[in-house]
NUMAR-97779 format. One record per atom (N, C-alpha, C): x, y, z. Coordinates in steps of 0.05 Angstrom, whole numbers, padded with zeros to 5 digits, always signed. Example, Ala and Ser with C-alpha at 12.3 -4.5 7.8 and 13.67 -1.06 7.14 Angstrom:
REM residues 2
+00264-00114+00156;+00246-00090+00156;+00264-00066+00156;+00257-00045+00142;+00273-00021+00143;+00258+00001+00157;
***
This chain:
REM residues 121
+02346+02414+01538;+02336+02396+01514;+02310+02419+01507;+02318+02417+01470;+02298+02436+01458;+02270+02428+01454;+02255+02440+01444;+02231+02427+01431;+02228+02398+01419;+02243+02401+01400;+02239+02377+01382;+02251+02351+01403;+02277+02353+01421;+02283+02327+01436;+02260+02323+01453;+02247+02347+01464;+02223+02332+01491;+02200+02322+01468;+02196+02328+01446;+02178+02303+01427;+02197+02286+01415;+02215+02282+01417;+02223+02255+01413;+02225+02238+01441;+02226+02251+01460;+02230+02236+01490;+02201+02232+01495;+02183+02249+01492;+02147+02233+01482;+02146+02208+01473;+02156+02211+01451;+02157+02190+01437;+02162+02166+01439;+02195+02164+01454;+02201+02140+01462;+02191+02134+01492;+02186+02162+01502;+02167+02147+01537;+02138+02128+01536;+02126+02136+01507;+02102+02128+01499;+02110+02105+01489;+02139+02097+01479;+02136+02070+01458;+02141+02043+01494;+02164+02061+01507;+02170+02037+01537;+02147+02036+01545;+02127+02062+01548;+02104+02053+01563;+02084+02031+01556;+02080+02034+01527;+02069+02016+01515;+02079+01991+01516;+02105+01989+01510;+02114+01959+01521;+02116+01939+01543;+02118+01965+01565;+02111+01956+01596;+02083+01941+01594;+02060+01962+01591;+02031+01955+01591;+02029+01921+01577;+02034+01918+01552;+02032+01896+01540;+02042+01877+01544;+02060+01870+01565;+02075+01842+01570;+02058+01842+01588;+02061+01812+01588;+02043+01797+01611;+02061+01791+01636;+02089+01792+01639;+02104+01802+01661;+02119+01827+01661;+02130+01831+01690;+02140+01855+01690;+02170+01850+01684;+02183+01872+01672;+02207+01861+01671;+02223+01893+01692;+02230+01886+01705;+02237+01912+01725;+02261+01929+01712;+02286+01909+01699;+02302+01925+01675;+02286+01953+01662;+02267+01934+01653;+02246+01961+01630;+02232+01979+01649;+02232+01970+01679;+02219+01994+01688;+02233+02015+01705;+02254+02000+01711;+02268+02017+01717;+02284+02043+01690;+02287+02036+01676;+02294+02049+01652;+02267+02076+01643;+02246+02060+01647;+02222+02080+01641;+02224+02098+01658;+02221+02091+01684;+02228+02107+01716;+02246+02119+01709;+02283+02122+01702;+02295+02141+01696;+02286+02162+01680;+02278+02159+01654;+02264+02171+01623;+02241+02185+01640;+02222+02177+01652;+02209+02204+01653;+02205+02217+01681;+02231+02206+01686;+02236+02226+01712;+02253+02248+01699;+02269+02239+01677;+02289+02268+01667;+02269+02288+01650;+02246+02271+01634;+02235+02283+01613;+02206+02303+01642;+02202+02298+01659;+02191+02309+01681;+02204+02332+01694;+02239+02332+01690;+02249+02353+01707;+02254+02368+01685;+02254+02365+01659;+02252+02385+01637;+02225+02398+01640;+02205+02387+01637;+02181+02406+01631;+02176+02427+01653;+02192+02407+01679;+02193+02428+01699;+02208+02453+01704;+02234+02454+01692;+02244+02473+01677;+02243+02497+01663;+02220+02484+01648;+02214+02491+01619;+02194+02513+01619;+02176+02501+01643;+02150+02521+01648;+02137+02533+01622;+02133+02516+01615;+02116+02519+01581;+02091+02529+01583;+02068+02507+01602;+02047+02517+01604;+02043+02514+01635;+02030+02528+01648;+02025+02529+01676;+02005+02503+01691;+01991+02490+01673;+01976+02466+01681;+01998+02436+01684;+02012+02439+01664;+02039+02418+01655;+02057+02426+01681;+02062+02455+01683;+02086+02454+01710;+02068+02444+01732;+02051+02445+01742;+02034+02444+01763;+02034+02409+01771;+02020+02404+01746;+02021+02366+01742;+02046+02363+01741;+02063+02362+01739;+02087+02351+01740;+02111+02359+01760;+02106+02377+01773;+02126+02390+01792;+02114+02369+01822;+02078+02358+01812;+02080+02340+01844;+02083+02310+01836;+02088+02304+01815;+02093+02276+01806;+02122+02269+01817;+02117+02245+01832;+02141+02243+01846;+02150+02204+01830;+02169+02195+01837;+02188+02165+01819;+02166+02157+01827;+02168+02129+01807;+02147+02113+01811;+02171+02088+01832;+02162+02082+01861;+02184+02071+01878;+02181+02037+01866;+02206+02028+01868;+02215+02009+01854;+02211+01982+01870;+02211+01993+01895;+02221+01968+01919;+02190+01968+01926;+02158+01976+01907;+02138+01975+01927;+02128+01946+01933;+02118+01943+01962;+02108+01925+01961;+02079+01923+01976;+02053+01915+01972;+02032+01923+01985;+02024+01902+02016;+02010+01920+02025;+02016+01915+02053;+01990+01894+02058;+01995+01877+02074;+01974+01856+02083;+01955+01864+02104;+01928+01859+02099;+01912+01865+02125;+01921+01838+02142;+01908+01847+02160;+01904+01814+02190;+01893+01804+02174;+01868+01803+02164;+01863+01770+02155;+01882+01761+02130;+01885+01782+02113;+01907+01762+02097;+01931+01749+02105;+01948+01770+02135;+01963+01748+02147;+01945+01727+02160;+01928+01722+02168;+01913+01705+02175;+01911+01675+02154;+01893+01687+02139;+01901+01661+02111;+01926+01660+02099;+01951+01679+02108;+01972+01665+02091;+01981+01650+02111;+01978+01653+02146;+01986+01627+02161;+01977+01605+02147;+01950+01599+02146;+01928+01573+02145;+01947+01560+02113;+01954+01576+02097;+01952+01576+02070;+01989+01569+02063;+01999+01570+02087;+02027+01562+02092;+02050+01588+02073;+02044+01615+02073;+02052+01627+02057;+02049+01626+02031;+02031+01610+02022;+02030+01617+01991;+02014+01644+01976;+01992+01648+02002;+01972+01674+01986;+01992+01691+01987;+02011+01701+02019;+02018+01725+02010;+02053+01720+01978;+02049+01704+01980;+02070+01705+01944;+02041+01720+01925;+02023+01707+01913;+02002+01707+01903;+02002+01738+01899;+01991+01750+01930;+01976+01776+01935;+02002+01798+01930;+02027+01798+01937;+02044+01814+01929;+02065+01810+01899;+02056+01784+01890;+02064+01798+01855;+02032+01806+01843;+02007+01802+01855;+01989+01814+01837;+02002+01854+01845;+01995+01850+01869;+01994+01876+01878;+02012+01894+01875;+02037+01879+01862;+02060+01895+01846;+02056+01900+01819;+02047+01884+01806;+02036+01886+01774;+02020+01913+01777;+02002+01912+01798;+01980+01927+01786;+01985+01958+01803;+02005+01952+01806;+02016+01984+01829;+02032+01998+01803;+02055+01977+01793;+02066+01986+01767;+02045+01997+01747;+02030+01979+01743;+02015+01978+01712;+02000+02010+01715;+01986+02017+01740;+01974+02037+01736;+01996+02053+01742;+02015+02061+01752;+02038+02083+01756;+02052+02090+01724;+02053+02062+01715;+02062+02072+01685;+02036+02078+01665;+02020+02068+01664;+02000+02083+01652;+01991+02110+01664;+01979+02121+01674;+01983+02146+01697;+02000+02165+01685;+02026+02162+01675;+02052+02181+01670;+02049+02180+01644;+02040+02153+01627;+02036+02151+01598;+02007+02170+01599;+01997+02175+01608;+01971+02189+01590;+01979+02218+01598;+01995+02230+01626;+02008+02246+01633;+02026+02266+01614;+02039+02251+01599;+02054+02255+01573;+02048+02259+01560;+02020+02243+01545;+02005+02245+01522;+01997+02276+01521;+01979+02277+01547;+01964+02310+01554;+01991+02330+01542;+02021+02326+01563;+02035+02351+01559;+02033+02349+01527;+02041+02327+01519;+02055+02335+01490;+02023+02349+01475;+01994+02341+01469;+01975+02349+01461;+01980+02380+01471;+01980+02389+01491;+01976+02422+01511;+02002+02441+01496;+02019+02429+01490;+02042+02434+01474;+02044+02437+01444;+02024+02411+01438;+02020+02422+01404;+02001+02451+01402;+01982+02452+01424;+01960+02466+01418;+01969+02501+01418;+01996+02503+01430;+02007+02524+01440;+02022+02531+01418;
***
C-alpha cells in the first residue's frame, strides 16, 4: 500500500466511522466492514513503521469484538429475574451500543492522529 492509498484509506475509514457514529441504530454489517477495513489499515501501518509512536499504538490495538455482550452483575441478575427478562435485553442492547460506539470513536481518533502525524513528516 502506497502513501496515497493510505490517505484514501484514512478518508474511507473516517467516512465509515462517522456514518456508524451518527446512526441511531447499530448496523452489524457496517460494523463488520469497518472492523475489516480498520484492521487492514492497522496492519499496513505496522508493516510500514513510518513513525514510532504510531507503530507502538497500532501494534497494541486489537480488533473490535463483534460478539460483545456486557456482563450482568449479581444485582442486575436479580433485577432481571424480577422483571421477567426485560432488564437484560435493555441492558445488553445499551451496553453493546456503548461498547461499539466507544471502539469506533477510538479507532477514528487514532487514524486521524496517524494521518496528522504522517502529514507532519
